[in-house]
N, C-alpha and C positions, 0 to 999 in steps of 0.2 A: 425869886423872879422866874426861874426856869419852870418851877412847879406851876406857877400862874399861867405860863404859856401852854403847858400841857393840858391843864384843866380847861382853858379857853378853847383849845383845839378840839377837845372831845365834845364840848357843849355846842360849838358852831357847826360840827359835822361837815368838815371840809372835804371828806373822802380823799385824803392824801396820805402818802407815806412820808413821814418827816422825822429826821434825825437831828436832835438838838445837840449842839456842841457842848463839850464838858466845861469849857471856860469861855469867857467873853473877853475879847481883846479890845482895849480902849482905842486902838489905832484903826479899827475897822471903820469903813465909810458908811454913810447912809445912802439910800436910794435918793435920786432927785425927787423933788416935790411932785406929787401926783403921778409918780411912775406906775404905781399899782393900778390906778384908774386907766392910764394909757394902755397898759398891757391888757387889761380886761377888755377894753373897747376894741383893741386890735384883734384879740382872740375871737371876740364875737363877730367881728367883721370878716374873719377869714373864710368861712366860719369853722370852728373846731370845738370838739367836746372834751378833748384831753390835751394837756400840756405836760411835757417832761422838763422839769427844772434841773439843769445840769450845772454843777459848780466844779470848777477846776482847782488846781493848786494855787492859782493866782487870784482866786476870788477874794475880794476885800470888802465884802458887804456884811453888815451885821445880821445876826440871826433874827433879831426882832423885825427888821425890815423884810426879810425873806418870809417870816411867819405872817406878816401883814399881807404880803402878796398872796400867800396861800389862802388866807381867809377871804380876800377879795375875789379870787377866782372861784373859791368854793361857794360863795354867796350867789354867783351867777351860773351855778350848775356846771362848772368846768372842772373836770377831774384832774388832779395834780399828782404827778409822780416825782418824788425827790430823789435824785441820784447825784453822786459826786465822782470825780476822777482822781481822788487822792492817792489811790493805790492801784497797781495793775489788776488786782482782782475786781475792784469796783469798776474799772474801765471795761473789763471783759463783760461784766454784767450789763453795762450800757450797750455795748456792741451786740450782745446777745439779744437784748431788747429790740434793737434796730433790725437785726436779722429776722426775728420773728415777724415783725411788721412787714418786712420785705417779702418773706415767703407767703404770708397770708394776705398781702395787699391791704394791710390795715393802715390807718392814718397814724402818723408819728410826727408830732410837732414838738421841737425841742427849743427851749429858751436857755441859751448858753451864757453863763456869767463868768467871764475870765478876761484876762488882759490880751491885747492883740497878738503877741507872740505865741501864746498857748492856743489861741483861736486858730492861728495859721497852722500850727502843728496838728491840731485836731481835725481841721478841714482836709489836710493832706492824708491823714490816716483814714478818714471817712471815704475819700476818693479812691485810695489804694485798695481798701476793702470792698469797694463797689457797693456801699450802702446808699444807693442812689435810686430814687424812683419818684414818680409824681406825688404820691401821698406823703412823702417824707419832706419836711420843711425844717431848716435850721435857722433859728433867729438868734443873732448875736447882739449884745448890748455894749455900747461904749458911751462913756460920758463925754468923750471928745467930739468935736464937731466934724472932723474929716476922717475918712476911712483910709488906712494905710494902703499904699500901692502894692506892697508885698502881699497883702491879703487878697487883693483883687486878682493878682496873677495866679493864685492858687485855685481860683474858682473855675470849675468846668461848667459848660452851659447846662448840662442835664441836672446838676445839683441845684436844688432850690435853696437859695441863700437870701435871707433878709437881715438887715442891720438897722437897729434902733439907735439913734443918736440924740443927744440933748444939747443943742446949740445954745439955748438960753433957758432961763427958768420958766417952767410951765409950758414949754414947747418941746415936742418930740418929733423927729423926722424918721420916716420909714423908707429905706432904700431896698431895691429888689434887683436881682441879676437877670431875671427873665422878663424884663419890661422893655427891652430894646432888641428887636430881632436882628439888627445889623451889628450889634456889639455884644457878643456872648460873654466877655470877661469884664463887663462894665456894670457897676451898681448905679441904678438910676433912681432918683427921688420919685416915688410913686404916691406917697400919702404923708400926711402929718397930723399931729394931734395937738390941739390948743383948747383944752376943755372938752373937745369932742373930735372925732375923726372928720377930716375934710370931706371924704367921700367913702362910699361903701360899694363893693367889698374893699377890704383893706389892701389886697393885692390884685392887680389886673389879671383877668383870666387869660390863659395861654391861647385859646382859640381866637380871642380878640387881638392879642399882641401880634400873633403870627399870621394874621390875615394878609399882611403886606410885609415882605422881607426887606423892602427898601433897597433892592438891588444887591443883596448880599450874594457872595460867591461861595458855593458849597462844593466840597471835594467829593467826587463820586467815582469809585472804582468801576471798571467796565470789563466785560469778558466777551470774546467773540463766540456767540451762540445764536446762530440763525434759528428762527426768524426774529428773535428778541433784540439782538444787536449784531450788526455787521461791522467788524472792527478790522482795521489795518494797522499792524504794528510796525512802527518806524525804527530805523537804526539808532536814533538818539533817545530810545526808551519812551517816546511819545506815542500816542495812539490817535488814529483818525477814524471816527465813527461815521460811517456812510449811510446808515439807516437802521431800520428795525422797528418792531412794534413798540418795545419799551423805550426806545429813543424818542419815538413820537409821543408816547405817554409822558415822558419826563419833560419834553418841550412844552407840552400842554400844561403840566403842573407849574413849570417855571413862569409861563405867561400868566397863568391865573394868580399865582402868589407873588409875582414880581421878584424872582430871584434868578441868579445866574448859576451855572454849574460848570465845573471843570473836571473832565474825565482824566483818569490816570491809570497806568498799567499796574495792577496789584501784584504782589509777590505770589509766585507759584501759579498764577493765572488759573485759579480754581475757586469755586464757591467756598470751600473750606469745611472742615469737619473737626470734631472734638478729638483731642488726643487724650486717651484714657489714662496715660501715665501721670501727667501733671495737670490735667484739666484745662489746658489751653486750647485755643482754636487757631487753625491755619487759614490761609486764603483771605478772601474778601470779608468773610464773617469774622475772622480774627482781627482784621483792621477795624471793624466796627466795635468789636468787643474791647479792643485797646483804645477806642475813641480817637483813632487816627483818621477815620473816614466818617463822613456825616451820615450817609445811608448808601444802600446798594439796591438797585432796581434791576430785575432780570428774572429768569426762570428759577427762582430760589424757592424751594418747597418748605412749608412750615412743618417742623417736627418738634417733638418734645426736647430732644437733645439740643437743637438750635435755640429753643426758647430760653435755655439757661444762659445764653450769651448775648442774644439780641432780642429786640421786640419786632413784631410784625404788624404791618398796617392792615387795613381792609384788603380782602383778596383782590388780586389783579387777574387771576386766571384760575378757573376750576377745571382741573385736568384729571387724567387717569394714568396709572402706571401701565406700561405695556413693554413687550420686547419685540424685536424685529429680526427676521431671518430672511434668507434668500428665497425668492419665489420658487415654488415647487417646479421641478422639471417635468417634461412630458415623459410618460412611461414608454418603454420600448414598443414600437409599432409591430415588431416581429412577433411579440407575445400577445398582441391584441386578440388573436383568435381564441385564446383560452381565457381572456379576461372578462367576458360577459357574465360568467358565474364566479362566485367566490370559491376559494380553494376548498371550502367545506362542502360545496355542492358536487364537485367533480367525483369524489369517491362514491357518492350516492348514485350519480348517473352511471358510472361504470358498474356498480353493484346491480343496478336495475337491468342493464344490458346482459350481465352474466346470469341473473336469476330468471329472466323471462323465458330463455330457451328451456332450461330444466322444468320450469312451471308448465310450459306448453306440453312438454313430454309427459309430465305427470297426468295432465288432463286426458291425453290420448292413450297412454299406456295403462291407465288404471282399469278400464274395462277388460283389456286382454289379460292382465294379471288376475283380475277377480274371476273371470270366466275360464282362466287357465288355457287360453288359446295361444298357440305358438306364433311368435313374431320376433324378428331380430331387433331387440331393444336398443342395442348400441347403435345400430344404423338409424333407428328412429330418433334417438337422442341427437345424433349428428345432424340429421335433417332438420330437427326442431331448432337447434342452435343456429344453423346457417340461415334458416328461414327468418328467425327473429332478428338476426344481425342484418339481413337484407332490408327488413322493414325499418330498422333504426337508421340505416344508411340511405334509405329512400331509393333502393334498387328494385327494379321490376323482377319478379320471380313467378314462375308458373308451377313450381314444384311445391305443392302444399303437402305437409306431412300427413294430413288426414282430411277426408272429405266429410267428416261428421259435423253436425251442427254445433256441438260444443267446441270443437277445435276452431271452426270458422268464427264463432262468437269471440273466443279468446284472441284470435288473430285480428279481428276488427278492433277490439279494445286496445291491443298493443299498437296497432297502426295509428289509431286516433291519438293515443298518448305520445307516440314518437313524433307524429306530424304537428299537432297543435300545442301540446304542452311543452315538449322539449325543443323540437325543431324550429317552430315559428318564433317562440320566445327567444331562443338563442340567436336566430337570424336578425330579429329586430334589435336586440341589444348590441349585436356585433356591428350592425349598420350604424347605429347611433354613436358607438364608440369610435368608429372609423371617421364619421363626419365631424365629431368633436373629440379628439384624442384625450384620454384621461391623463391626469397628472399624479405626481407623488402625493401622498397624504401630507397635508400641511401641518406644521407645528404651531398649534394655536393656544395651548394651555401649558401651565407650569408642569403638570404631570407628563405631558408629551415631551416637553423640553428636558425634563429629568431623564426620561427613557432615552432620548436622543443623545444626551451627554454620556450616558452609561454605555450604550450599545453601539451608537453610530459615530462616535468620535467628535461630537459637537462641542464647541467651547463657548462660554458666556463671558462677555466683557461688560464693564460699567465705567462710567465717567469717574475720574478721581475726585474724592472729597465731595461726592454728591449724595443726595438723600437716598438714591437707589442703592448705593454702596452701603449706607447705614442700615437699610432694610435687610440686606443680605447678611450683614455682620451681626445684627441684633435679632434677626428673625429665627423662628423655630419651624419645625415640621418641614414643609417643602422648601422654604427659603433656607433653612439650615442645611438641608441636603445639597442644594445648589451651591451654597457657599463652600461646603467641603469638597465638592467636585471641582470647583474653581481653583482650589489650592494646588491641584495637580497640573495646572496649565502654566505655560511659560509667560503668557501675556494675560493679565487679569484686569488691568485698568488702562483706560485711554485718556488722553488729555481733554477731549471734548466728544460730544455725541456725533458731531460731524466726522471725526476721525473713525469712530466706531462704525458708522454707516458705510464709509468707504471700505472698511475691512470686510463688512458683510457683502459688499458688491464685488470685491476682488476674490474673496475666499468663500466658498459655499458653506462650509460647516462652522459658521460663526453666528452668534446671536448677541444682540446688545440690548440691555435693559435700561429704560429711561422713561421720560415723559411722553405720553402719546402724541401730544400736539407737536413737540419737537421732532419726534420720529416721523410723523406723517409729513411734516413740511420737508424734511430732508429726503424722504422717498420721492416726493414730487419734484424736487430739484434734480435728483440723479436718475429719474426714470422709474416711475412707480411700478411698472410692469416687472421690474427686477426684484421686487421685495414682497414679503408677506408680513402683515401686521397682525399681532396676536389679539386676542380678546382683552377686554379691560380687566386688569388685575386688582386694582384698588384705587380709591379716590385720593387725589393729592391736590392741595391748594397752594398757589404761589402768591406772594405778596412782597411788599417793599420791606427790606430789613433795615431797622434803625437802631440807634443806641438805646440801651435800657434807660428809661426815664426821659426820653426825648420829648421836649416841650411842645413840638409842633406835630406830634402824632395825630392828635384830634383834628388838626387842620387838614392834614393829608387825607385822613379818613373821610372827612366831609366831601372833599373833592372827588375821591375815588368812588364813594357811594353814589354820588350824583352821576358820574360817568357810567357806572355799572347799571343803574336803574334806567338810564336813557339809552342803553344798548350801544354806547360809543366804544366801550372796550371790545365788545364782540365784533363790531364793524372794523375796528383797527386791526384785529387779528385776521379777519377775512380779507382785508385789503392786501395783506402780505402775500396771500396766495395768488391774488390777481397780478402781482408784480413779478411772478415767476416767468422765466423765459418761455417763449412760445412753444418750443419743442417739448418742454416739460409739461405744459398745460394741455398739450394735445395727446399725451400718453394716456394709457388706460389708468383708471383709478387703481390705487393700491388695493390688493386683495386683503380681505380680513377674514378672520375665523368666523364661522357661522355659529352664532350664539344668540340667546335671547337679548343679551345686553346690546348687541349691535343693532337690534331692531328698535331700540329706544332712541329718543331724540338726543342727538349729540349736544352737549352742553354749550360749548363755545366754538364749535367748528362746523358750520353748516355744510362745508364742502366735504367733510370726512364721512362719506356714506359708502355703503356697499354698492358695487356695480350691479344693476339688475341683470338677471339671466338673459333677458330678451335682447340686451345690447351686445352680447358676446356673439360675434359672427361665426357661422358654421363654415367648415372647410369642405370642399368637394373631395370625393373619394378618388384617390390616385393609386397608381401601381405601387408606390412606396408603402402605402397603407396595407397593401395586399401581400406584403412579403411573408407574413405569417402563413397565409394560405399556400403559397408556393413552397415554403419550408415544410409545411405539413404534408403536401403532396410528395415532396422529395423524401420525407421520412417514410411515407407509405410505400413508395417505390423501393426504397432501401430494404424495408422489412420484407416486401414481397420477394426481392432478390435473395435475401438471406434465407427465406423459407424455401424458395426454389433450390438454392444451393444445398440446403440441408436435406431436402427430399432426394436430390440426386445422390448425395453422399450416402444417405441411408440405403437407397436402392443398390448402389455400387457395393456397399459393405455386405448387403444381403446376398448378392450374387457371388462375391468373393468367398463369403462364408460357406455358401452352398458348394462351390467348387472345391474348397478345402475338405469339406466333409466327404465329397465323392472321392478325392485323392487319397484320403487317409482311411477310407472305409475298408480297403484291402489289406492294410497293415495290421500287424498284431496289436493288440490292445495293452501291451505291457508298458510300464512306466519307463523302462530302459529305451524302448523304441521312441517314445515321445520325447525323451531328453535328447536322444541322438538326433532326431529330426529338427528340434529347435536349435541345437548347437550348429548343425549344418547350415541352417538359415542365417544364423548370426555370422558364421564364417563367411558365407557368400556375401552378405551385406558389407562386412568390413573389407573383403577383397574388392568389391566394386568401388568402395570409397577410395581405397588406396590406389587402385588402378586408374580411377578418374583423375586423382591428383597428379599421378606420375605422367599421365598423358598430357595434362595441361602444361607441366614443366617442359616436357620434350617438345611440345609445339612452340613454346616461347624460345 
């Protein structure tokens, strides 16, 4: 008999993996009449091309009936895989098969034949192992009419569970858990078979079921993150949401899909990140991963790491990464007099001044040296140097070193260069710098931030459990260097971006990394003239985080895509900027780094633009701005006084030396006399010192 089944299986080409039991138990039951036809029609109505037949330890159906079911499915081009759960090894094979389908997003439809108790245990293991996704469907069969209540309590909403029952001969009922949007743990009768299916498809599509939630209440965690949510935390662990862009978006979704929502304060009050040690998640994403929260809406960025724990809807915000620093200070007005030229120019200017004097001397002295005429060359060099210095300082002088045409031509060229090239350009730049004082060089790139952290003592902070922190921890090159520099800091993470912006406002050498839209909004709140926003670092997309296998994901996506295409999401974001306090909106626009990217059209924030240069008012020149000129004048007077004192001292020393020469010219030139003379001078000096000290004591 078994050989006959094998031959028939090969001839019919059912494309299935089938294991025939070694012995046939006479106590095994038969499938109900027309069960194979009902299963085929249900599979065609799903529709599905593959079915996995799973038999447990309590399966009490004959192999002949199972073989007949295989043949019926094979005749309708439905591939069948036969698996059993008799041993732990075979169960691992089945779970591995489900995991492959989960990783590759492939369809997996399982027809499970076992008794209710084993079905409950199997469903619990499937849920705990998180083998849950929309392409995965678990179909259970019982010959009894009613489904046990213990079984329904094991069902999670995201698990697609269907149950086939046989209330009477020739009739099969099909129950489905995702048919009632208001009862997630309820199996609803959605179809039946009596010779043929009542309607097609076999199961109602999720986008039709969840068009109306029928007033269902959803649990939504919320975080205080302006402008997305404005939250007040109460003493009784409740929250009061007073506004925000995403609060408005959620209200719009609830009105469109007819559901209610209940905010609650999540643990740790953070978005959440993965713990590499045990693979768990913290924060709001951890709540969704554990299926304790329905979804989370906020400035949550889509990353590969987070996709392992949650699913994301269509994007709600297209943003960029950026970092925020304190606005650059004005540079010292005292040093404004040397600022028109960069430091590389000043050595060349001084070199030009030093070279022009000797160059003019060469032009004048060459004919005298060539013709061997006598002239005091040192005096000529001195006159040339003073003449060129007077030209550069724009001083009038009538003492020309030479009246030759060559000397006059060189003098004219030097005068033109000093007046128009150096003098006028310097004066124009100095006037513009005084009218609009220059500022420190802004930190606008990651390379500049890296240098500032290394050399200037800057510190970088990020929000705890945020995508920005994950980028630093998992990044390489510049991000890896920044992460290593952060480890030296006492404070590396902050509770929210708002706290980080306050730190930047109060401490000058602090930078915070985060989403550009959030940073821009916070700078507008606290006075944008106090901050500097960097250039765009990378593109980041925010979306609604939902449970893996969430049945109403497609419904949410349809609404979000409609809002995005209509421009409503952009308008809702821009409206939050209009709600800012009057004093914030009157402040200057936040300064941004000059880059090509800043000239592009901003994706979701029409208000986030660079302030045009023409709108920055000029300041009148005051005496405060001229401090550098007075300081330079004082330095000149000081140098002149030092030179005068030096000349006086030199002349005095010359006269003293001449007198000593005259006094000692009559003395013999022996070394003994020189030694005696110096010893006498030393003795006299010591005597005068002691005598002066004693006189002072006697007077006292």
